[in-house]
N, C-alpha and C positions, 0 to 999 in steps of 0.2 A: 469479450472484454469484461473484466470484472472491476467493480469500483474500488476493491482492495488490491494493492500491489506493493511489492518491495522492489525498488529499482536497484541497479548495480551499485554496491558500496564503492566509495573512493577514499583514498588516503588524505587525511587533513595534515598530519604531522607525525614525526617519529623522533624518539629521544633515546640515546644510549644510556645504559644503566651505569651510574657513576658513584653512587653512595654505597660504600662497602663497610661502613663501621658497624651497622647493625642490620639484622634481617627485617627490613621494612618494605612496605609496598613501594614500588619504584616511583609512582606518581599518582596524583589525585587530579581529577578533572570534573568540571561542572558546567552546565548550561545556565543561562540567566534564570534567576528565581522568579522574574516577572514575565513580561510579554515576550513571546518568541520573535517579535519584530527586532529585538536587540540581537545582532548577529555575533556577539563576542562569546568565545569559549575561554574559560579560565583554567589554567593548568599549573599545578604545583609540582615541580620536579625535585625529588630529594637530592640534596647536595648541589643544587644548581640555583633555582629561584622560581619566580612566577613568570609565566608567559601568557599573554592575552592574544588569542587568535581570532581573526576576522573571517567568519565562514562565508561572507559574501564575496570576498576576493581571494580566499584561501592563502592569506599571507599573515605574518605576525603583526599585530597592532601595537604591542608594547612588551618589553621585557624588563624585569627587575631582578638583578643579581643579589643573592642573599649569602653566598659563601659556601664552600664545600662542606662545612660542618653543620649546615642548617638542615633540619628535618621538619616535616610538616605533620600535623596531627589529623587533618581532615581536608576535604575539598575546599578550595578557595571559592569566593563569590564576588561577582562584579555587578555594579549598578550604574545605569546611565541616567543622568538627571540634567536639569537645566537651571542655570544661575539666574538671579534677578536681572542681570544685564543681557540675558539672551544667549549666553555661551553654554554649549553642551559639554559636560564633563563626565568622565568615567572614573568611578572609585572602586578599587579592588581591595578585598580583605582576605587575609590568610591567618591561620592559627598555627603558631610554631610550637614544636615539641622541644627542640634543642637549637642552639645557634648563638651567635654573638649578641643578639638583641634580647635574649631570654634571661630575665633575672632569676636568682636562685629559687624563688617561690612561684615562678611563672611557667613551669613546664606544663605544656598542653593548655595553658591559659593565655599566653601572650598573643595579642591580636595586632597584626601589622596592617597598615592601610596605605595605599598610594592613590594619589589623585592626578589625573591627566586630562588635558584639554582635547577635545575632538575636532579642533579647528583644522586638522590636517598637517600641522607642523610636527616634525620629528622630535620626540622628547629626548633630551640629553640626560646623561647620568647625573649631572649636577642638579637638574630640575627635579628628577625623580627623588634624589636625596632630600631636597628641600620640602617636597610634598609628603614624604614618608612620615607616618605617625605610629607610635608604639603605645599600647595600652594593655592592661591586665584585666581579664574577665573575673567575675566573682567565683567561678567554679571551672572545672575541666570542661572543655568544649570538644564535642565530636561532630557537631553540625553547626554551620553558620549560614544565615539567610539574609538576603537584602531584597525583599519583595517590593514591587511598586506600590502595593496597597499599604505598606508601612513606610511612607515617605520620610526619609531622614532618620529611620530607626533600624536597628539590627535585631535579629532573633537568634539566640544562642541556645543549644541543646546539649545537655551533659550526658555521659554514658549511662547514668542511672535514671534518666528521664526528666530531670529538672529543666524547665523551659524558662528563659529569661529574655525580656525585651529591654533594650538599652538605647541610648542615643547613639549617634554615629561615631562619637569619640569614646564609646563604652563607658558612659557615665549615667548615673541615676538608674540603676538596674531595678526592674520589677520581676520577681521570680515566682514560680509555682512548682512545688515538689509533689509528686503523686503520694497520696496517703496509703502506704502499704505496710503490712506487719513485717514483712521480710524484705531484704534488699532485692531490688529488681535490676534487670539488665535491659538496656534499650536495644532492640533488634532492628527496627526500622522506624523512620520518622517521615511524615508527609505534611506539607504545608500547601493550603489552597487559598485563593482569594475568597473572601466570604460571599461575594456576589455570585460565584460559580458553584457553590456547594449546594447541591440539590438534595442531599440525604438528611439535612437538618431542617426543621420547620423555620419559617421566616421570622417568627417571633424570637427565636434563639440567635439567629445571625444578625438581627437588627442591631445596629450600633457597633458591630464588630468589623474589623478591617481584614482579618485573616483567620483561618481555622487551622489549628495545630492538631495532628493526630499522631500519637505515640504508640508504638507496639512494644509492650514490655513483657518479658518472660520472668515469671516468678515460679521457680521449681519447674513443674511440667505444665503450667498454665500460661496461655497467651492471653493478655488483656489489652484492650484498646482504651486509651485515655484521650478524650477530645476536649480541647480548650478553645475559647474565643479570645483573640488577640486584637488589641487596639493600641494606640500610641501611648496610653497611660497605664493600662493594667491588663491582667489575664483573668478570664472567667472560666471556671470549670463547667462544661456543658453536658458531661455524662461519661460513663465508662461501661464496658461490658467485656465478657469473655468470648473467645473464639472457640466454638465447639468442634475442634479437630480431634480425630481419633489417634492420629500419629503426631507426636510433638518433635520429631527429628527435623527441625526447621532448616530449610535451605534458602528460600527466597520468598518474597511477598510483594504484592502490588496493591494499590488502592487508587481508584479514580475519583474525580470530584462528584460523581453520581453515587458514590458509596459502594461501588462494586469492588469486592476484595477477593484476591486469589492468594492461596497459600500452597507452596510446593515443598514437599518433604523428600527425604533421601530415597525412599522407596520408589519415587517417580509418580506418586499419587498427587494429583492437582485438585485442590478443593476450591470451591467458589461460594462466596457468601455475599449477601446484600445487607448493608448497614443502614439502619433507619430507626425511627422512633417506634416504640411499642404502644399498645393500647393504654398502658399506664403512664406513658410519657417518657420512660427511660429508653436508653439505646439498646438495640437488639441486633445481633448478627445472625441471620437465618440463611441456611443453605439454599441456593437458587438453582443448582444444576447437579446432575450426577457427576461425581469425581472422575477425572480422566486418569488413566494409568499409562504413563509414557514409557517408551522403549527405544532401544538402539541409540542411546545417548550415554556418554561416559560417566556422568555424575551419578547415575542410578546405582544404588547399593554399593557405593565405593567411597573412597576418601577424596575424590576429585570434585567436591561440591563447588569449588571455585570456577570450574569450567561450565558454569551456567549463570545466567542473569535474566531477569524479567523486568518489564517496565509497562505500566498502564498507559494507554494512549487516549482513547475516547470510549465512553460508555463501558461496555464489557469487553473491549478489544485489548488484548495483551500481546506484546512482542516478546518473544523468547529467543535467546541466543545460547548455543551450546555446541559442544564438540561431538561429532558423530563417532559411534563405536565401530564403524566400518574401516576398512583399510583401502587407500590411505585415509587418514583422519582429516575431516574437513570441518569448517565452521558453518553451521546452518542457522539461518534466521527464519523463524516461524511466526506468522501473524495469526492468532487465534481469536475466535469469538467464543468465550467460555460460557456465555449464557446458553448457547446451543451446542457447545462442544465440537465445533467444526474448525478446520484449518482453512483460512481464507486466501493466504498467499505464502510463498516460501522463496528463499534465495540462499544459495550456497556460495562460499568463497574459500579459497585454499588457505591452509594454515601458513602464516608467514614463516619463512626459513630462519629469520632472525629472532623468532620467539621460542626460547627453550621450554620444553615441557617435561616436568618432573615425572618419573615413572610412577611415583606414589600420589603426588598432588596435582599433576598436570600444569596447566597455565591458569591465568586469571582473566575473566571476562566480565565487563561491567557495562551496562546500558544506562544512558541518561536521556531523558526526554524533557522538553519544555513543560513547565507547570500548566500553562494555558496555551492552547493551540488555536490559532485563527488564521484564516487565509481567505482570499477572494472566492475560492470555491466552496467555502463552508456554507454559504447561503444555498448552494445546490446540494447540500448533504454530504459533501466530500471535504476532507481535511488533509492538507499536505504538511507533513511533519519531518523535520530533519533530526533524526535520532543520532546521538553520539555513542559510539562503541569504542571502549578502551580495551586493548589487548596487552596484558602485562605479564612479565615473567613472575613466576611464584617465588617469593623471597627464600623459602626453605627448599633448596634444590640440592641434588647429589653433587658430590665432589668432582665427579668426572665431567659434569656440565660446567662447573666453575672454571675448569682448566681448558674449556673449549677455545679454539682459536677465534671463532666468531664472537664479536661483542654482542651481548644480549641487548635488545632494543624493545622499547614499548612503542605501540602504534595507536594513534587516534584515527578512527575511521568514521566518516559520515554515511549514514544509511538513510536515503530518502524513502519515506513511506507514505503511501496514499491509503487512507482508511475512511470508512463511512463515519459521519458524525454521530450516528446513533446505531444501535444494534437492531436489525430487522430480520424477520424470518425470511423475507424475500431474498436477502443477500446470502442467507445460509442454505437456502434450498439448492439441492444438487451437489452439496459439498460434503455429504455424509462420509464418504470414503476417501476424500482427498488427503486426509492425514492418517491413512491406515498404516503407513510405514512407521509412524511415530507413536501410535496408540496400540497398546496391547490388545489383541482380539479377545472377545468374550467367548465362552464356551458355547458352541453351536447347540441349539435345541430344536426339538420338533422334527417333523418329517423331512426337512430339507437336508438333513445329513451333513455332508461336508460343505454345503453351500452356506456361506455366512451372510446373515441378514444385516443390512446397513443399520447403523445406530439411529434409533428413533423412527425407523420405517415401519409402516403398518404390516401386519401379518398377511400372508397370502391366503386367498380362499382355496377351497378344496379343488375347484376346477383349474385354477391357475397353478396350483402345486402339482396336479396330475399332468398338465400339459408340460410344465418345466421338467418333470421327471422323464416324460417321453422324449423330449428334445435331448436331454442329457444322455439317455440310453441310446438314442439313435446316433448321436455324434460319437459316443464312446465305442459303439459297436460297428462303426463304418470302416471296415478294413479297406474299402476301395474309395474312401474319401467322398462319399456321397452324402448329401443332406436332404434328400427327398422326403424321407420319413419325418425329419425334424420340421421341414417346411409344412408338411401336411398337418402335423400336430399343432404348429403355431397358428396357421390360418383357420383351422377348425375351431380353436379356442377363440380367436378374435372375431370370427363370423358369429359364433354363438353368443359372444358378449355383445355384439352389435345389435342383436335382436332384443336385448333388454334395454330398450330406450325409455328415457324418462324426460318429461318437460324440463328444459334446462334454462329457459329465459322467458322474458315477458311476452315475446312474440309467439310462444307456444311451440317453438321448434323442438323436435325430438332429436336428442343427441345421445350417442352411446356413452356409457360411463367410461372414464379414462382408465387406461391400463395401470396396474400397480407398479410402483417404482421398483420393488424387489424382483418382480417378474421381468421387467424390461432389462434390468441389470443382469439377471440370471441368463436371459436369452443371449444378450450380447457377449457374456463371458463364454458361452458355448460356441456361437457361430463366429466369434473373433478370437478364439483361443490361440495362444502362441503356438508356433510350429514345433512339432515333436517328431523325432525320427520314427519312421514306419518300420515295422519288423521285416527284416530281410531285404530292405531297400537302402540304397546309399543316400537318396535324397529324402527330404523331410516333407510331410504332408501337413498343410495348414487348413484347418476347417474354416469354411467361409460360405455363407449363404447370401448372395446378393439380393435375392427376393425378400428375405426377412429384413435385412438391413435397409433396403430401399423403403419398405412399408413403414418401418419405425421412423426413418428420417422424414418421410413425407407427412407422417402424423405429428411431427414436431414434439416428440416426447423423449428425445435422446439428449443426454448431457455428456460432455467430453470426459468428465470424471467417472462415468459409469464403466469405462473401459480401462483396465490396468495398463498404465503407460500412455494413455491418451487415445482418443478416437482416431485422429488423423494418422499418427504413426502406425496404428493397426491396419488402417485401410491402405496406406502406402506400402506396407510390407506385402500386401496382396495385389499391388498394382491396380487398385480399384480407383482410378482417377475420376471416373464418372460419379462414383459415390462421394469422393472427396469434394467435388464441385457441388453436389447436392447438400452435403453436410455444411459447407460454408454458407449456404443460403438458409439453412433451417436450424442450426445449432448455434446457441448464443454465447457459449462460454469457452470457445476454443482459445487456448493460450497463444500469445504472440510467438513464443518460442517454437511451438509446433508448426505454425504457418511459415515462419522464415526458414525453418529447417527444410520444409518441402520446396520453398523457392530455391534454396541452395541445391537441393537434389535435382530439380528441373534444370537449373542453370548448368549443373555439371553434366547432365545428360546431353545438352545441346552445345557443349563446349566444342568448338571446331578443332579438328585435328591439326590444322595449320596454325601459324602464328597470328593469323588475321582475326583478332578478337572482336572486330567490329561486325562480323557476319552473324547477326542475331537470329537469322532465319535458316540456319544450317540444319541438316538432317541429324537426328540423334545418333550418337556413336554406337548405340546398342538398340536392337529391335525391341520396342516396348510400346505401351499405350500412353506414354508420357505426353501430356498436352503441349502445344507450343508455348514457348517461354512467355510471349506477350499475353497469351490467353490466361495462363495461370497467374501471372503477375497482376493482371487486372483484377482477378478475383481476390488475390491476397491483399492488395492495398485498399480494396473497397470494403473489406471486413473491418468493423470497428476495433480500434486498438488504442492502447496507452502508449504515448511517445517514449517514455522512459524504458518500458519493457521492450518496445520495438527496437530501440537503439541497442539495448543489451543483447537482444537476439541477433541483430545484424553483426555485432562485434564477435559473437560466439560462432555463428554458422557461416558467415562470409568474411573471414579475416583477410582473404587474399584479394588484392585489388584487381587481379585478372578476371575474377568472377563477377566483379562489380561493373566492369566496363559495358557488357551487354545490357545490364539493367539501365545504366545511364543513357545508352543509345535509345532504348525503348521509351524512357521517360521524356527524352528530348523530342522524339517523334510525336508523342501525345501532346506535348506542349505546343508544338507547331500546329497540330490539327485544332487544338482548342483555341489558340490565338487567332487562327484564320476563321474559325467558325463564329467567334464572338465579335467579328467586325460587323456590327449590326447598324442598320439605319436608325437615325435618331427619331424618325416619325413612324410609328408602327401603323400597320393597316387597320382599318376600322374593326375588322374581325379579330384583331389581336392574334393572328395566326403566327406560328413560329417562323423565324427567318429561314429562307431556303438553306443558308449555310449551316444553321443549327440542325435542321432536319436531315441534312446529308451526313451528319456526324455519325459514324458507326456506333451502334449500341454497345459493342464490346469494349469501347474505350471508357475507362472510369471517369468519374467527375473530376473537374479541375481541382477542387479542394482536396480530394484524395491524392491526386498526382503530386500536388505541391507539398502536402503533409509527408508523404513517403519520401519525396526527394529531400526534404529538410532532415528527416530522421536518418536517411542514408548518409548525407554529407556530415551531419553532426557525429555519426559513429565512425566514419572511415575517411574523413577529409585528409588527414595526414598521410594515410596509406595511399590515397589517390594522387596526392601531390608527388609522392616518391615513385609513382608508376607513370612513365612518360606516355604510354598509349591512352591513359585516361585524360590527358590534357585537352585533347580535341573535343570529346563530348562535354567536358566541363565548360570550355569556352563557348560551345554551341548553345548550351543551356543558358548561360549568362547573356549571350547575344539575343536569344529569343525572349527572355524574360524582361530584359531592361526596357524595350519599347512598350511592352504590354503594361508594365508597372507605371511607366510615365503616362500612358493613356488612361489608366485607371485613376491616377491622381487628378488628371484634368477633368475626367467625367465626374469625380466625386464632388467637385464644386457645384455641379448642376443638381445634386440630389435634393438640396433644400428647396430651390425654386420650383422644381418639377414634381415634388412630392404630392401636392394637391391634385395635379392632373393624373398622376399614376394611380392615386387612390380612387379617383372617379372612374378611371378606365377599368380598374379591377372590379369595382362595384358593378359597372355595366356588364362586364363579362360574366360575373357571378349570376346576374339576373338572367342573362341569355342561357347560361348552363342550367339554371333551375327551370327555366321554361322548356328547354329541350328535354330535360329529364321527366318533366310532367307529361310530355308527349301529347299535348293538346287536350288532356283529360280535364274534366270539370273539377274545380276545386271543391273539397268537401265543405268548406266554410265559405259559401259564396258571398256572405256579408262582409268578409274581411277585405275583398277586393275593392268594393265601392268605398269603403271607409279609407283605405289607403289612397285611392285616387282623389277623394275629396280633400284629404289632408294635404296631398301634394299640390292640389289646385289652390288651396288657401295659402300655402307657403309661397307659391309662385306669384300669387296676386300681392302678397305682402311685400315681396321684393320688387314689385312693379316691373317685372320682366315679362314681356310678351313676345309674340312673334316679330312685330315691328314696333318701334318706339320713335316718335317724331318730336323734336323740340323746335320751337319757333322763337326767334329773337326779333323783337320790334324796336326799332330805333326812333 
């Protein structure tokens, strides 16, 4: 299980393309400029109006019709505030380019606003008309913000980089224009709360409410302009240039920690860190080696709109793009650019209603909340709901315009789990996880065609020699024997074990760990894909169970070391004993691989008859496939992320027929757990386990694991199970067995408070007994500590006036 994950995206809303007067972007969307606790998404649909969507209920919260001749200049923005009388109101702002409300001098300057109460009443058209206000900004507007840090104020940004702060009714503007010798073009703009900006010294952010960062292009130079914004004025805090070698700009991100990424058309991805220099000015310094992406349609083409990036936390960046493979898919990649590794990925099909121009493709845009907080953030994990907009490109070919299907834009929610900070621990073992998307470097050294992982240490001469012998033995094995390879491997590991060095304070001698490239190279050879053998109809798959077992028992194997994953490679060789060992020793096995094997085992044990309730049937094919209950217990005991587990269940177990045996096994475990947990309220003095608990088989997973997997299975496939009549009986059985157990748990929970002191004392006594038993009657090294403890206990007992007997006499 990894701390970083991308759950399965789901559709929020879809809109047909209706504005045909000009070639404009079909719609603009935005997330709240302030806290991500505000669930509203604002959408401006060309030729239609403004729609506010509630992501918590996935339903429209409000709609404001603007007429078929109305077009918008930029994304709208919404703010939720509270009135003095305690009412919560939502104010939505939009900038118009054309329309009935636009005066002659107000093109791309007219700001419309609507105010709505959040009391739960449905707002009527008459009410929305009464609350609508029209104002004209002092300049063209290409960005509009309503951050919580600027309460009652608006922030407007022009296409040339002018930043203006105004009142809510666009009055009393205070503007700042960058001082440049030549006209500049605004490429990107970022706004952060001043309290969260860690790339600026505290004396610069003091007194500021927000920090504005503008990315301006002046000829071939990219410059950053940083402003401090408060309710009354704007203060210039510094500027600097981005030292990029390639200025063919595609997209850019910036986090509140000052980590900047710049992506260019060649596919090169630069990373910089923004902060103060020794002289006090701002400086953008490269922080990592640039990545060179591949297999994406935007690279070296005119389809730059088929890519979008957004900063999440620290140096974590989410990228969405179209794949260059056939059929074309949409891929979401979560990168940690500080270390250049891919932490998670997710794919989704290209919508059939999204036309793609042969020259320009489609348009993809990512939006993330400015500040991300969640209950899990205190544990170092942040859950973020990222908005993905999939839009038809305005300039399309004539044959696509005459298509029978109406082009539609789609808004998709992408749930992302990401670490709050970038750590090397999270990046370890991920060096080759993004090899499909990163162009390989030219191989160097004596490894030949073997490619060394990015950032991995070089191999020593002995390791290089052993790896060459293993490769030569495997390549030359016409009879599919790996004896020579095993001899070379164990000879090297035995010799390495002799070079022991003190590794800890206790003076224990431990062998030095094996090199990462050596382990990966060995696994590539002994778990290489099957290839046709010369003169044979069947294929020969090289596999050495001895080497794989030794590596797994040493706990040095990662799932990403094997191309395609460790479990699928072992399953292809029917090595179920190694799969069980891997699930006990490997810590990064994806949920997708585990559920895929669950589906494979369930298919092997599927009965030939229609009686799907027989879960102990003999496999339909002779193999070493373990019993379904045994493998399912291993699968659900492995740590997993619920969202990824649900996505894997929907992908690999879509048929309700295959789920019925799983439900039967889960119900059986629930019965055994509920029977074993029928404990006596008064434990024995020795606190020994209850006989019912000790009689519970060790192969049965813990109750928490059973309940978690059952919940994920029902969340992923409940509708399919309802439509499958044979699934009704196990569903009713599970409900019947859980209901009394839940009621008993509620009743016992009331005793937790009164019995907690006694339970604490019992645990303390048991700990003392365990410590005494571990000591084995040996004399304590510090004998003086015992009599001091006894004397202290005697004083405490005398102070409480508690003795063996206590008599009180009452004289009348």
